[in-house]
N, C-alpha and C positions, 0 to 999 in steps of 0.2 A: 504494499499500500504506500510506502514511503516513495517508492519510484513513481508511482502516478502521480502523488501529491507534488513531488519535486519538479516533474514535468509539466503540470498544469501551471505551477508558479513560473518557470521559466518562459512559458507560453505568454502569460500574463505579462512579465516583465519587458519581453519583446514587443509585445502589443503596445504598452504604455510608452516604451521608448519611440516607438513608429508614429505613434499619435503626436509625441512631443516634438519630433523632427517636423513633422507635417505642421505643427503650429509654429514652429521656429521659422520654417521656410515660408510659411503664409505671412507672417509678421514682417520678415524681412522684404518681402515683395510688396508692401504697401507704402503708400506716400507718407512722409513723416509727418505733413501738415494735417494728415487725416485724423491722426492720433489726438492732436490738439483739438481740432474741431469736433471731436466725438467725447471730449472731455475725459480722456483716459491718460494713462501714465504715457509718457514718450515712446517713441520707437526704439531708441538705445536702452531703455529701461526694460521694455519687453524682450528685447533680444538677450539681455543678459540673464532676466529671470529663466527664460525658454532655456537658454543655452546651459546654465548652471543645473537646471532641472533635469535636462537629458543626460548630463554627465553623472549627476548624482542617481539616476535611474539605472546606469550601468555600474556604478561602483560603490554604492552605499548599501548593499544588501537588501533587506526587505523595505526599510524606511525610504530609500531612494525612490522606488516606484510609486510610493504613496505620495512623496513631496511632487514628483513629476506629474502624477496624474492630477494633483489639485491645482498646479500651475497651468498646466495646459488645458485643463477643463474650464477654468476661470477665463483663459484667453479665448477658447472656443465657443463658450456659451455666453459670454458678456462682452468681450472685446471685439471679436470678428464680426459678429452681426452689425454692431454699432458703427465699425470702419466701413462695412460694405454699404450700409445706409447713407453714411456720410458722402461716400464716393458715387453714389447713384447706380451701384451695381446690385443685381437682383439675388446673388448668391456670392 
């Protein structure tokens, strides 16, 4: 049973890392002024948050993916839709 649990944990870690990388790339592709117009943290701050979260998800054991999931979740659920709205994009 420990082998299956370990495998599931590894799949979750890689899934969280992939989502965090997606969030980082999306944040990097947005205009810097859109962050200000959306009344969110600046682009460099979000890039640092998501970059550090991605590294933590790979190197910090169990807590790293938890931190990365929180950071990328906040970006994808709160910041990303607002950025797209401000820039006039549908998605």
